[in-house]
C-alpha positions in Angstrom: 68.9 -13.6 41.7 65.5 -15.2 42.4 63.8 -11.8 42.9 65.1 -10.7 39.6 64.0 -14.0 37.9 60.5 -13.5 39.7 60.4 -9.8 38.3 60.9 -10.9 34.8 58.4 -13.6 35.0 55.9 -11.3 36.1 56.8 -8.8 33.5 55.9 -11.5 30.6 52.5 -11.3 31.8 52.0 -7.8 31.2 52.2 -8.4 27.3 48.7 -8.7 25.6 47.9 -11.9 23.8 49.0 -12.2 20.2 46.6 -10.2 17.9 45.1 -8.0 21.0 46.9 -4.9 21.5 46.9 -1.5 23.0 46.1 1.7 21.4 48.3 4.6 22.6 47.4 8.0 22.8 48.3 9.0 19.2 46.6 6.1 17.5 43.5 6.4 20.0 43.1 9.9 19.2 43.2 9.4 15.4 40.7 6.4 15.8 38.4 8.5 17.9 38.5 11.4 15.2 37.6 9.1 12.5 34.9 7.2 14.6 33.1 10.4 15.1 33.3 11.4 11.6 31.6 8.1 10.5 29.0 8.1 13.0 28.1 11.7 12.3 27.9 10.9 8.6 25.5 7.8 9.4 23.4 10.0 11.7 23.0 12.8 8.8 22.0 9.7 6.4 19.3 8.6 8.8 20.8 5.9 10.6 20.1 5.6 14.4 22.9 4.7 16.6 22.6 1.2 18.7 25.2 0.1 21.1 24.8 -3.6 22.0 26.6 -5.3 25.0 30.0 -6.8 24.6 28.6 -10.4 25.6 25.3 -12.1 25.8 24.0 -15.7 26.0 25.1 -17.9 23.2 21.6 -19.0 22.4 20.9 -15.6 21.1 24.5 -14.6 19.9 24.9 -17.7 17.9 21.3 -18.3 16.6 20.5 -18.4 13.1 22.8 -16.5 10.8 25.3 -16.2 13.7 26.1 -19.8 13.9 28.8 -19.7 11.6 30.6 -17.3 14.3 30.7 -20.2 16.7 34.5 -21.2 16.1 35.4 -17.3 16.6 33.4 -16.7 19.7 35.0 -16.9 23.2 32.7 -18.4 25.5 32.2 -18.5 29.4 29.9 -19.6 31.9 27.6 -16.6 33.3 28.1 -16.9 37.2 24.7 -15.5 37.8 22.5 -17.7 35.6 24.9 -20.8 35.2 24.2 -20.2 31.2 26.7 -20.2 28.5 27.7 -16.6 27.3 29.8 -15.5 24.5 31.9 -12.4 23.9 30.8 -10.9 20.4 32.8 -11.8 17.4 30.7 -9.8 14.9 28.2 -7.2 16.0 25.7 -7.7 12.9 23.7 -10.5 14.7 23.3 -8.3 17.7 22.1 -5.4 15.8 19.6 -7.8 13.6 18.3 -8.9 17.1 17.6 -5.4 18.1 16.2 -4.3 14.9 13.7 -7.6 15.0 13.0 -8.2 18.5 13.6 -5.0 20.5 12.3 -2.4 18.1 9.6 -4.4 16.3 9.2 -1.8 13.6 7.1 -2.9 10.9 8.5 -0.2 8.5 12.1 0.2 7.1 14.7 0.6 9.8 18.2 2.2 9.7 20.7 1.4 12.4 24.3 2.2 12.8 26.9 0.8 15.4 30.4 0.8 16.6 32.3 -1.3 19.0 35.1 -3.8 19.8 34.5 -7.3 18.9 36.8 -10.3 20.0 37.9 -13.3 18.1 39.4 -16.7 19.3 41.7 -16.7 16.4 43.5 -14.4 14.0 42.7 -15.8 10.5 44.4 -13.2 8.5 47.9 -12.8 7.6 47.8 -9.3 9.3 45.1 -8.2 11.4 44.0 -8.0 14.8 41.8 -10.4 17.1 39.8 -7.5 18.5 38.8 -5.3 15.6 36.7 -2.1 16.1 33.8 -2.8 14.1 31.8 0.2 12.6 28.9 -0.2 10.2 25.4 0.3 9.1 22.5 -1.9 8.5 19.0 -1.3 6.9 16.1 -3.5 7.6 12.8 -4.2 6.1 13.3 -3.4 2.3 14.0 -6.5 -0.1 14.4 -4.4 -3.4 17.7 -3.4 -5.1 17.2 0.3 -3.9 18.1 -0.6 -0.4 21.3 -2.5 -1.7 22.1 0.8 -3.8 21.6 3.1 -0.5 23.8 0.9 1.5 26.6 0.7 -1.1 26.3 4.4 -1.5 26.7 5.0 2.1 29.6 2.7 2.2 31.3 4.8 -0.4 30.4 8.1 1.2 32.0 6.6 4.4 35.3 5.9 2.5 35.3 9.4 1.0 35.1 10.8 4.4 38.2 9.0 5.5 40.4 9.2 2.4 40.9 10.8 -1.0 41.9 7.5 -2.6 40.0 6.0 -5.4 37.8 2.9 -4.9 37.5 -0.4 -6.5 33.9 -1.8 -5.7 33.7 -5.4 -6.4 30.1 -6.9 -6.8 29.1 -10.4 -6.7 25.9 -12.5 -5.7 25.9 -15.9 -3.8 22.5 -16.8 -5.2 24.3 -17.2 -8.7 26.2 -20.4 -7.6 23.4 -21.5 -5.5 20.8 -21.5 -8.4 23.2 -23.2 -10.8 23.9 -26.1 -8.2 20.1 -26.5 -7.4 19.2 -26.3 -11.3 21.7 -28.9 -12.1 20.5 -31.4 -9.4 23.4 -31.5 -7.2 23.1 -33.4 -3.9 24.0 -31.5 -0.5 27.5 -33.2 -0.4 28.4 -31.9 -3.9 27.1 -28.5 -3.1 29.0 -28.4 0.1 32.3 -29.6 -1.9 32.0 -27.1 -4.6 31.3 -24.1 -2.3 34.3 -25.3 -0.3 36.7 -25.4 -3.4 35.3 -22.0 -4.7 35.9 -20.0 -1.4 39.6 -21.1 -1.6 39.6 -20.3 -5.4 41.4 -23.6 -6.1 40.6 -23.4 -9.8 42.5 -26.7 -11.0 40.8 -28.5 -8.1 37.4 -27.0 -9.2 38.1 -28.2 -12.8 38.7 -31.7 -11.8 35.6 -31.9 -9.3 33.2 -30.4 -12.2 34.8 -33.0 -14.5 33.8 -35.8 -11.9 30.3 -34.8 -11.4 29.2 -36.5 -15.0 26.8 -33.7 -16.1 25.5 -33.1 -19.5 27.4 -31.0 -22.0 25.4 -27.7 -21.2 25.8 -27.8 -17.6 29.3 -28.9 -17.8 30.0 -25.7 -20.1 28.1 -23.6 -17.4 30.2 -24.6 -14.5 33.6 -24.6 -16.5 32.5 -20.9 -17.5 31.5 -19.6 -14.1 35.2 -19.0 -12.5 36.0 -17.0 -15.7 32.9 -14.5 -15.1 35.2 -12.1 -13.2 36.6 -8.9 -14.4 35.1 -5.4 -15.4 31.5 -5.4 -14.2 30.1 -4.4 -17.5 32.0 -7.1 -19.3 31.2 -9.8 -17.0 27.2 -9.0 -17.3 27.6 -9.2 -21.0 29.4 -12.4 -20.7 26.6 -13.8 -18.1 23.9 -13.1 -20.9 24.7 -16.6 -22.4 24.6 -18.1 -19.1 21.1 -16.6 -18.2 19.8 -17.8 -21.6 20.7 -21.3 -20.8 19.4 -21.0 -17.2 16.6 -18.5 -16.9 16.5 -18.9 -13.1 19.5 -16.6 -13.0 18.0 -13.5 -14.7 16.6 -11.9 -11.7 20.2 -12.2 -10.1 21.9 -10.7 -13.1 19.1 -7.8 -13.4 19.9 -7.0 -9.6 23.5 -6.7 -10.4 22.9 -4.7 -13.5 21.0 -2.0 -11.7 23.8 -1.6 -9.3 26.4 -1.3 -12.2 24.1 1.1 -13.8 23.8 3.4 -10.7 27.5 3.4 -9.7 29.3 3.3 -13.1 29.1 7.4 -13.4 30.4 7.8 -10.0 33.7 9.5 -10.2 36.5 7.7 -8.5 34.8 4.4 -8.3 35.9 1.3 -10.5 33.3 -1.5 -11.0 34.4 -5.1 -10.6 32.5 -8.3 -10.7 33.1 -12.0 -9.6 30.1 -14.2 -10.1 32.0 -17.1 -8.5 32.6 -15.1 -5.1 31.0 -16.9 -2.2 32.4 -14.9 0.4 30.2 -14.7 3.5 28.2 -17.9 1.7 26.8 -19.3 5.1 25.5 -15.7 6.1 24.8 -13.8 2.8 21.7 -14.5 0.7 22.1 -12.4 -2.5 24.1 -9.4 -3.4 27.7 -8.9 -1.9 30.1 -6.0 -2.3 33.6 -5.3 -1.3 35.4 -2.0 -1.4 39.1 -1.8 -2.1 41.5 1.4 -1.9 43.8 2.4 -4.8 47.0 2.2 -2.5 45.7 -1.0 -0.6 44.7 -2.9 -4.0 44.7 -6.5 -2.1 43.3 -5.4 1.3 39.4 -5.3 1.6 38.6 -2.0 3.3 34.8 -2.5 3.8 32.3 -5.3 2.8 28.7 -6.1 3.1 25.8 -7.5 1.4 22.2 -8.9 1.9 21.2 -11.5 4.3 17.5 -11.5 4.2 15.3 -13.2 6.9 17.9 -12.5 9.5 15.3 -12.0 12.4 13.3 -15.1 11.7 14.6 -16.9 14.8 13.8 -13.8 16.9 10.0 -13.7 15.7 10.1 -11.2 13.1 11.3 -12.3 9.4 13.0 -9.2 7.7 14.9 -8.6 4.7 18.4 -6.9 5.4 21.2 -5.4 4.0 24.4 -3.5 5.3 28.3 -3.1 5.6 30.9 -2.7 8.1 34.6 -2.0 8.4 37.6 -2.3 10.7 38.5 1.0 12.2 41.3 -0.3 14.0 43.1 -1.7 11.1 42.2 1.3 9.0 44.7 3.2 11.2 47.4 1.9 9.1 46.3 3.8 5.9 44.3 6.6 7.4 45.9 10.1 7.0 46.7 11.8 10.2 43.9 14.4 10.6 45.3 18.2 10.6 42.4 18.9 13.3 44.3 16.7 16.0 46.9 19.4 16.2 45.8 21.7 18.6 47.7 24.5 20.7 48.8 23.6 24.2 49.0 26.0 26.9 50.1 25.1 30.4 48.5 26.7 33.6 49.4 26.4 37.3 47.2 24.5 39.9 45.8 27.3 42.0 42.7 28.1 43.9 41.9 31.2 42.0 38.3 31.9 40.2 40.0 34.1 37.5 42.3 31.3 36.4 39.6 28.9 36.4 37.7 31.3 34.1 40.7 31.8 32.0 41.2 28.1 31.6 37.5 27.4 30.9 37.6 30.2 28.0 40.6 28.6 26.5 39.3 25.0 26.5 36.0 26.3 24.9 38.3 28.0 22.1 39.6 24.6 21.3 43.1 25.0 23.3 44.3 22.3 25.2 45.1 23.2 28.7 47.5 21.0 30.8 48.2 21.7 34.5 51.6 22.0 35.6 52.8 21.7 39.4 56.6 23.1 39.4 58.1 25.4 36.8 60.7 22.7 36.2 58.2 20.5 34.9 57.3 22.8 31.9 58.8 21.6 28.4 61.1 23.9 26.9 59.5 27.1 25.1 56.0 25.9 26.5 53.2 28.6 26.5 51.8 29.0 29.9 49.1 31.3 31.6 50.6 33.8 33.7 49.2 36.2 36.1 49.7 40.0 35.3 48.2 42.9 37.3 45.5 40.3 38.4 44.7 39.0 35.2 45.8 35.7 33.6 47.0 35.5 30.2 48.8 33.6 27.7 52.6 34.3 27.9 54.1 35.9 24.8 
């Protein structure tokens, strides 16, 4: 009985932690198919692949824009140096370090990446603590053209994965920033307003705005802010009134309008806008964007935005914009690729050059060749290589 209890106790340790899971053969093959497809698209679009390490010192991993990742980062002491290390919770800061500190290219640089990240917690209703992040980043260009390029690449990536229509939701974190600065809010008031808007707690937001004691025009401006959400062109029309009252907002709205103009004629893309969206506020510095699919309306599939000055702590201050998606969670909605269904032929394990050649030729033609040791191991009706008149060929 004691032996049985010990066996059960050991078996309990074989389960992976919550939010960290294995990918079994069918899912792993599916993921690898789409990973290759996305990386091929990025390469053909001029983005060079980089592969940062799974862990590095926290003084670079959690520096600058990466500070907000501290709570999600698993940390440990490096036994070689005695310094604190961390397992990456997001690959973008690592790619920024490479772009600004390792490559040191003064011109525009385009990089893509793929890899597993690890988070200390699962802060989604459904999701993994070990997403497989794939994305692309563009460094060295501050204009709206690079925002458009990256959004276009994101939409092309989704188009390569699925035929579902896409809702592209646009925002600009500097809209709220500018309003708060122009209205003269202090740091505590700014922090509280951002925190409320992140939670989309509208009754609480209304009460907070009323408590600020703003003049009538500023009061109306902040009260109007959460309603600036919906079809992109309509939101921009409503925003004209806000820009007339606060001219500092004009450049933000002009950038958003340029993006809307570029994508409004793209088939299969619906444009949405939310000017009070502060997702990634601690990280992003300007235009932000999120893609939703028609059959997964409430689930953000891919997201990104501008994060200028990302490399300042590494000695090269560069504007940047990019996007990423979680390929592991995408497996739930990605179709099964027909190309994964390949013919299978079984071959005996024998020391015969002619057999080796036959196996090599089949594999070169895209046929899966599996070895078998006993005829009894073969599945029913399995096709196999048989030797007839000294020549190995597929059974009829």
